[in-house]
N, C-alpha and C positions, 0 to 999 in steps of 0.2 A: 655714270661715275659719282661716287661718293667722295669728296674731298674735305679732309679734316683740317681746315685753317683757321678754328675759330672754337672757342671754347667758352664764350660769355654766360651760358647757362649750365657750366659743368658744376660738378660739387668740388668742395675745396680740393686745389690740387696737390699733386705729389710732383716734384720737378726737382731739376738738378741744381736749383738755385735755392732751395729750401732745404733746412737742417730736418731732413727725413728718413725713415729708416730704409727706405728702397733707393733713394737718391745716394745713401752711405754705402749701400751695397754697389752700386752701379761705379761710385767711385773706387771702391775696393776692387772691383772686377778690372775695371782699366789699370789700376797698378799692379795688380798680381799677373796680368797678361803681359804687360810691357815687361814686369820686371822678370817673368819666365825667359822671354828671347834676349833680355839682356844679360841675364846670367849664362846661357848659353853660348853666348858671341863675346861676351866682355869679361866674364869672371871664369868659367870653366876650361882648364888648360886644354889646348888645341893643338898638340905638337906636330899634325901634318900641316897646319896653316890654311887648309881648305875652307872655304866660305861655311859656315854652319847656317847663317841665315835664319828666316822667321820673317814675321810680316806685322811690325808693331802698329801701322798704320792703318792695315786692313782689318786688324782685330778692334782697333779704336773706333771705327765707325759701326761696330755691330754692338758696341758695349750697353747702350740703352735699350736696343732692340731685344737683346737676349736676357737682359735684367730682367726688363717688364715681362717677357715669355713666361721666364722659368721663375720666376717670384712670386707671379701674381696670377697668372692665366692656365698654365699647364697642368693636366691631371695625368693621374699616372698610366692610364691608357694612350694617352698621347705619345707620339714618336715624333722627333726632329731629325732633320736631315740638316747637317752645319755647313756654311761653305767652308772649303778648305783653310782659306787663308785666316780663319777666324777660330782655329783648333785651341789656340791659348785661351780665348773667351771661354770656351767650352769647358776644358780643363779649370780653369781658376772658378767656374760656377759647381763644377764638380767638388772641389775641394771645398768651397764655402757650404756645399750641402753634406760634406762629410764622407763622400763616396771616392775620395782620393786621397792616398795617404801622403802626407808632406814632403816623404822623402822624393819622391817622384817630380816634385815642382823644378827641382833642378837638373831634370834628365829629358827635356825638351831636345829633340832630335839627337838623343846620346843611344848608345846600343843599350838594347834592353829596357829602355825607357819610353816616354812619350812619343808617338809618331809625329813626323811631320804635320801630316792631315790626319782627322778624326778616322779610326779604323777599330771595326767591331771586333776584330780577330787580335788585333797585336796590342791596342791601347789597356792599360790596366783597370780604368774607369770606363762607368758606362756608355756606350756610343750607340746609338740607335742605328746609324747609316755610316758605313765607310763612303768617304768623298775624297777628292783628290784629284780626279780627272774632270776636265771641264764638262759639265752640262748631265754627267752620271749621277752625282750625289742630288741635282736639282730633279730629276725624274723619278729617282729612285722611290721616293713614296707615294707616288703616283700607282708604281707596281706593287708597293706594299699595300695599298687599299685594296686593289685587286684581291691578292694573295688573303688578307684579313677576311675580306666578305665572304669568300669562298671556304675558308676555313670555319667560319661561323656559321654559314649556312648549312654546310653537308655536316661537320662534325661537333660544332657548338664549342664553348668555352674562349673565342678569341676577343671577346667583350666589345667595346665600343672604344673610340677615341679620333681624334685629329691627327692627320700625317701633314706636318709642318714641312716646310722646305726654305731654308734659309739660302738666299743666293745672292750674289753679288751682279750688279746690272751688266757686266762684261760677258755674264755667261749665256744671255741671253742671246748673244750673237751666234751660239752653238745651235746649228739647225735641227738637233735630235730635240730640243727642248720643245721646237713649236711642232714637230711632228706628235710629241706627247700631250701637248696642249690642244691638238686640233683633233685627237683621237675622238669618234662619237659618243664612245662610251664613259669618257673622263667626264663630260658634264654632268652626268647624272651623280658624280662621286662627291656629296656635299662635304663630308672629311677634310677635303683637300685643300691644304692654306698655304700660300707661299708669299714670302716676304722678300721682296726686292730691295737690297742696299743699294740706294740710287746715290752714289758718291761720284759719278759722272768721272771716273777715271779709271785708265787701265794700268796695264804694267809701265808704258813710257810716258803717258802723256796726259791731258786733259781731253776726253772725248769731246769732240766740238759740237756734235748735232742731236746728242741724245735727248730725247725729250718724252716726258710722262705721259702727254696726251697720244702720243704713236704708241706707244706701249698700251695704253686705256684700250685704244681703238683695237687693236691685235686680239688682246685678252677678251674684250667686250663681245667681239664678234664670234669668240668661241664659247659663248655661254657663260664665261666666269664674271663672277662679281669682282669689280674693281675699287678699290678703296685706295686714294692717293692721299698721302701723309705728307705734306709741304712744310708747313710753318708752326714753329711753337709758339707758346702762349706771349712771349715777350714782344716778338716780331707783331704777333696779332695786335696786342695791344697798341702798338705804334701805330697801325693801318687804321685806326678808329679815330687818331688825331686829323687836326687839319694837315693836308699833306700825306695824308696816309695812303689814299689811293696811287698817288704819284710815286710813292715808294714802292708799293707793291708793283706797280707795272714796271719800274724800274728795273726790280730784282728780278721780274719774271722774263724781262725782253733782253735783258743784256746776255751776251755769250757766256757759255759754260766757264771758259777761261779767264774771262774777266771776272766773273764771281770768285773764282777760286783765287785770284790774285788779290783780291780784297780781302781775304781770309788771313792772309799775311799781312796787312796793315796796321799800323799803330793808330791811334785816334785822330793823331793831327793829319795822315795820309788819306784816312776814311773821309774825313771832311771833305776834303779837296777832289777826293776821285769817285765816292758814291754818288753824287748828285747828277755827274756826268754831264753832257751840253745838249740836252735836249729839252724840248718843253716843258718837263717835269722838273728840271736842275734848280729853278727857285723854289719850289715848293719843297724839295725835299731839304736843299739847304736850310731852310727854315726851320724845318721839323726835327733835324737832328741838331742844330746850332745848340740848344740848351740842355742837350742830353749830357749827362758824365760820360768821362771818356770810358769807364769801364762799361757802362750801359751799353753804348754805343758797340763797343768791341765784342760784348756780348750778342748784341742783336744782330749781328750780320751773321753769325753763325749760327742763330737759334731757329734750326730745321726740326721738322716734324720728328724725323727719326732719332732725334734726340731728346723731344719732351715725352717725359715718362705719362703725362696726363693725356697728352694727345694721343699718344700710343693705345693708353689702356680705353679710349673712346672708340679706336680704329678696330681693337679687338672685341669690345662689345657688340659691334656693329657686324661681325662675320654672319652669313646668311649659310646656314647649315644644310639647305636643300642644294647647292651647287658649289663648284669650287671657288676660291676666292682667292685673289691676289692684292697684298697690301704693298703699294710702291711709297716707300720710306725714303723721302730726302734726307742725307744724311753729308758728314765730312769727313771725309778720308783722313785718319790722324787726327780725329776730333781729341782735343786735350792736351794734344802732344806738341812739343815745339815743331814738330815736321807737319802739321796739319795744314792741307790744302796744297801743298808743294806738288808740282806737276811729276816730279821722280822720288816720291815719298814712298813707292811700293816696298824697296827694298831697303829703304834708308834704316840706320838704328842711331837711336838716342847716343850721343857722347857720354863718357861718364860722368861729366861737366852737367851734362842736360838731364841726365839720370838722377842725381844729387838735386838739382833744383826742383824736381819733379816730386822727389820725396819730401822734400820740405814744403812744398806747396800741398800735399796732401796729409801730410802730419804722419809721414811713414820714415821708416829706419832704411837707409839703404844698403846697410851690413845686415841686416834682419829682416828682409822683405817680405817673408810668407807668414806674416801674424794673422791669425783669423780673428773674427770679432770674439769679443768677451761674452761669455754665455749670457750673463746678465742684463747685456746691452739690449736696446731696442733692434739694431740690424740682428743679433745674434739670435733672438728669439724669433724673428722673420724666417731667419735662414732653416730654423729647427723645424718650423711651421710647413716651409716649403719642400723641406726634405721628407715629412712626414707623410704629406701629401703624394708626393712623387714616388713614394716607395712601391715596389712591386715585387709581388710573391712569385718564386720562381714558378714556371708552368710545368707541370706533371707531365713528363715524356708519355706518350701513347706507345704502346708496343707496336713495334713494326711487324706487319704481317709476313708470313714464311714466303718467300718469293721462289718458285719453282726453278730448278735448273735446266729441265728439258722439257718442253711439251711433247715431244715424240714426234714432230713432223718431218718426213723424210721426202721431199718432192723429188720427183723422177724425169719428170717433163720438163720443157723449157720454160725457164723464169728467171726472171732479174731480183737482185738485192733489194730495191726499192721497194716492189710489190711486196715482198716478204714482210718488211716493216710493218704496213697495215693487216696483213694477216696475223702475225704475231700478236698484234693488240688486241684483234679480234678474238684470238684464241684464248688470251689471258682474260678477256671477259667470262668465258665458261669456265677455264681449268684454274683459274684463281681470282675470282671476283674482286675478295678483300684487297687484293693488290689492284687491280685493275679501276677501284674505286678512288685511288689516290693518283691515278695518272691523269694529269692534265698536258693535253698537247698544245701547242702555239706555234701560227703559222703565220706568213704575212702575204694572204691573198693567194696562196699555191695549195690549198688543201687537196683540191681534186686532181692536180698535175703532180702530186707527190704521194699519190695513192693512200690518203686518209680519208676518202669517203665513205667508206664501210663503218670505219671507227667513229667517224663524226655522226653517220645516221644512229648508231648505236648509243653515242654518249651524248650526243646534245651539243649545241653549242653556249658558251656562258654568256650571260649579260645581266648587267645590275637587277633588271626588271625582266619580268615576262613578255614577250613579242610573239604576236600572232606569225604564224608562216602562212603568208598567202597562198603559197603554193602546194600545200600540204596535200590537195584533192588533185593535183595535176599529174596525171598517170605517166606522162613524159618526163617528169622531174626525176634524177638520179638520185642525187644528194638532197638530203632535207635539212633544211636551216632553222632547226627548232632552238630557240632560244629561251633561256631561263637561266635561274641565278644557281641551277645544280650542274648546266653543262661543263663538259669536261674537255671543250675545245673553244679554246681564245684565238681570234684572229685580229689583229691590229694594221690591216692594211700593208701597203707595201712599206714598211719600217723595218729594217734589220736591226737596227740600234734598239728600238723598242720591244721587240721580240727578245733579244738577250738580257736587255733590262728585267724583263717581265719572269723570264724563266728563273733568272737569279735569284729575284724575290719569293717567288713560288718554292725555290728549293733551299729557303732559309726560314721556312715554317716551320720547321723541326726545333729551330734555338729560339725563335719567338714564341709560339704557342704550344709547342709540345708535341704539334701535329706534323708529321712529316707528309710531304707531295712530292710525286714524283713526275717532275715537268719533262716535257721532251719538246724540244721546239724542231722544227723543220723548213728547212729553207733551200734555196738553190745553191749548190757548192761553190759556184763563182763568187755568191756575195757573203761567203763566210767570212773573208776578210775583213769586208766593210763593217762585220759586226765584233771581228775579234777582241779588238782591244776593250768595249765593254762587256762582252762576255768574260772576258779575263778579268777585268776588274770585280766582276760579280763574283769569280770564282775567290779570287783574294779577299772579297769580303764575307765568304763563307755560304756563299748560295752556290747549292750541288746540282747539277742538272746534266741533262744528255742534249745534246746538239747534234743534228742530222743533217748533213749536207749532201743533197740530191736533186737533179744527177749531177754528175762530177765528171771531171778531166775532158780530154777531145774526143774522148767516146762519145760525147756530145755533139757529133759530126755535123751535124746539118745545122746547127744552131750559128755555126761560125766563131771565130777566135774571140769575139767578147764575152762569150758563155763559156769559154773552155776553162777551167781552172786548172791551174799549173803546180803552185807552192802550196795548195793545201794539205798533201799527205805530210809535209814536214811540221804541221802543227801539233801534232799529238807528240812529238820529237821533243818540243821546245815548251809546251805549256805546262806549268806546273799545274799540280791540283787536277790532272785529267789524263784519263787513257784514252787512245786514238785506237780506232780498228778502220781497216777496209777489208770486209769480207768479200770472197768470191763466189759463195753459195750461199742459198736460201737457206739452211739448216744453220750454218754458220750466224746469220743474222738473229735467230731467233736465241741460239746460246749467248751470243754478245749482248744483245739488247736484256735478255733477263738477267746477267750477271751485272749490266751497269744500272739497272733498277736496283738490284741489292745492294750497290753501293751506295745509294741516295739515303738522305734524311738519317743522318746518323754523326756523331761528332768526329770518327775518324772517315766519313765519306769522302770519295771523291767524284767528280764528274766525267763524263764520257763523250768522245767525238766520234760519229761513225759517218763514213766516207760511204755513200751508196751510189748504185747505177742503174741506169735502165736499160743496158744491153741483154738482150735475151740470151741465157746461156743455158746449155743442156746439162742438168742438175746431175745426170747420172755421171759425168765425170769427177765429181766429188768423190765417189766411192766411198760414202757412209759406211761404215762397218755396220753389220747386222747384229754382232754379238753385243750384248748391252754392255760387256766390260772394256771390249775393242771401242764402243762408239763412247764412251764415259771419258776413255783415254784421248781419244780425237778432241772430245770437248774441250778438255784440258790443255791440252797444245793449242787448240784453237784461241782459247783465253790468255796463255801464256806467250802468245805471239806469233807461232809458226807451226807446222805441220807437214810432215813428209807425204807430197799428194802420189808422188810416182816414186817407189823405191828402187833402186838399183845396187846389186852385190857389189859390183865394182865400176863403180862411174868413171867414166873418162872428163864429164864435165858436169857441173851442177847448176840447172836453171831455177833460179829464185825469181818467183812472179808475185803480184799482189793484185787483187781486185779482177777487173774486167778482163786482164789481159792472160788469166789462166787458160783460156781457150787456146791463145798463140802460143803459150809455154808447152802445151801437151801436144799441140801439133807438130813444134819443133823437135820435141823429142822422140816424136813417131819418126818424124822423117831423117833425124840424126840416125836411129837404130835401123834405119833401110841402107845406111851409109856407113854401118856397122861401128858407129859411135854410140855408146851407153852414157844415156844422160838421166840423171836423176831430177825428178821436178819436186820443188820444194815451195810451197804455199806461204806467204808471209802475212798473217792477219792485222799484227800490229808491229809497226817499225819502234815505236816507243818503248814496248814493253821488251823487245829484244835487246833496245839499248841499254835501258836499266839493267837487263841480265849480264851484259858485259861490264858495265861498271860495276855490278855486285861482284862478278868474277873477280874484276882487277883490285877489290878492296876500296873502291871509291864509293860506294853506297850499300845498304842492308838489302839490296833488291835479291830474290833468290836466282840463282845460275842454271838450274837443273835444264830448262828448256834447251840450254846451249847444247849438253851432251847428248841430249834427245835426238836433236835435230841436225846439230853441226858438229857431230863428234869427231875428234882430232885424229882418230884412225882412220876417218873415211874422208879426210881433206882431200879437196880436188878443186883446179880452177873453176871459178864460178862465173856466171853470166846473171845479172839482176835486171829486170824490166818490170816497169810499170808506168802506167798512165797517171805522169806527175815528174817532178824534177828529178833526175837520175840520182841527186846526191842523197835521197833520202833512204836507199838501200845500199849506198856505196861503202858503208862503214862495216856490212857484213864480211867483208873479206878480211879484214883484221882479225876476226875470230879464230881463225887458222893460219893467217898470214897467205893468205892465196892470190894466186893472178886473178884478175877480176876485169871485166868490162862491164860498166853500168849503163843501162839503155834507158831512155825516158824522155820528157818533154823538156827542152831548153828555150824553144821559140814560142813567140805566140800562135795559136793556132790558126787554121784555115778551114773552110767552109768546105764541104763534101761528102762522098760516102765513107763510110768507115774503111775499107780496105786503101782508099787513096790517102786519107787522114793519117793512118797508122803508119803506110808506106813513106810518107813526108817527113813524120816524124823518127823514123828508125825502130817502130817497135811492133812492126808487123813481124809475122812468122819467118819472112827470108832473112830478116835484118836479125833475128835471135838466132838462127841457124850458122849465119856467118861468121857472128862473134862467138857464139860457141865452139866453131872449128877453129878460130885463130887463139882462144886460150887454150884450148886442148890438145894443140900440136908445140 
């Protein structure tokens, strides 16, 4: 561990106690970020009376770190993920750099204005990574580094640059952070730099046991360089005096809460409380006795994360051959009346306190958003930084033409999961320029999700070439050939990492002008574990395809723990995403190709495919042989539904989805034997149908033609819906024509057993469909 606690041999310092351009910028950033939040809460009209919020204390602890980073060290190829609660600091810096108009400084958390947390897609100023959900922004630069390396290796033009992550110490409680830190490929990414704002406070309290030594050991064990920035120059100078060692020991060994309390003491109280009552008390008392009151007060808060010289020295020591973490000791609320208070997280300065802060900084509280004069030294430094950080927009590469139909029509028994791997292999032959941009990602389930053939063909990505020691083993079926051009990335059993990675791979079109087509494959029961970060990735502009397989209680032998129930609803409810659950292999091909065609563009969307391992007789699909009729079927599949078994005058309509197409057809055949005519409709996307219903009702602009084609009003009939998932997913279909309906599905945790027994237990077997159909038909 390198600890920056001394700078005796450093160059002349620039810090917050000297009249310097950088220190002036830091003071201005503190003022602007505080003023933005103050205006949003104390000045802007708030007719509803609801809390607006903002984080003046959390912003203040990051001021010197971000000022040093942006105005001294960043280069145009670097990218930064800013901790969510420091968004006002980011906007203030962008304002000083000239990349944010003054009109936005009064719009924090206002409709159409600056977002609560940094957002690539919604903020008007440059934001490299969307943050806001704990842990996601912290790890995003890691996956951004994966994406940049791949783009630069295969296509060129991504350049170089560090990937910085500025995170609060409380974010390190998120387990997904450590899943990312421990990934074996990460230790080879020297462009990764994390800066931890170690202010030792959470939302409600001072964290009692946080320790930089413990954090150091955890990062060091993962192969990271660890730089600890503890003290500033003022304290370091005091440590060299008589009694200085005792003062250092006293500060290092006191509880976090006691130290935080000292930050709120005046000089007289410090002289009483700082020495403590241990063996060091007399020496500390003697050391501080002759210090001026102002010096003593400044010294107790003189931590390394607020000392520009100490920070500069730390940045200079970054080792670009491995990832680096800088643990910077800071004070939450530094420079504000609320500094160090255990409940300052959401505290706001009063109007009186704000006016006092303005006077102390030489600012005008009535006109708070003044930039530096162009001729001033700070103004010149802002212009230099703006020029250094300027990025030319990346030229967008032409998207390859994605085929709509490769033409495969299986007639034997197959399952939708295996169709995924076959389609990817077909793509390498039929559309190699498209396949070249496909990246698959999985959490140690490549072989069990039928990606082995694709993996053998495309290879496995690694930052460096690695030898495959089993390449000459005749019994090895799946060949693990690792190289920087490999198109499959595996992250171990860490679903949160998987969706974080596909989110960044799906954003390369907007970062470097080179689109990739990321496809993440994981067990469907674990989609919910990864849903929140995947959703956040979509929000941030990352377009991807997520494949959940195998799925449902159809995974009978695995038992209830591995049987997904709620996942069919995801596509109904997830913005920026279209979901599908195909019943037959040909549908997988059409859906996957269409999903790829939606990626890598400004108006692109993500997709979610729910697949199954259940063997299904493919002839049941009755895919038309006539080209025009086949194309009509394809369009219906993509629009959300098609008529699988038509009937001229049906008595009942059986609507099914995915693996239960077999039972639906069997039920229709048995009903026909009883003289009850049943039509069978196969739903491929409940989400697409729901959008069509909303469009028909004038609540969206979605096309509604599929409703007239598959659910025409003149053929309205009682309905039974059945799927391997929660029944509410398809229940809304009865509202299309206001018909009587029974909705069958899975409402309870699953049971282990054979398929027939499990289906019977949940009431989705053929007998249950027949009974429900007779009920609604009579």
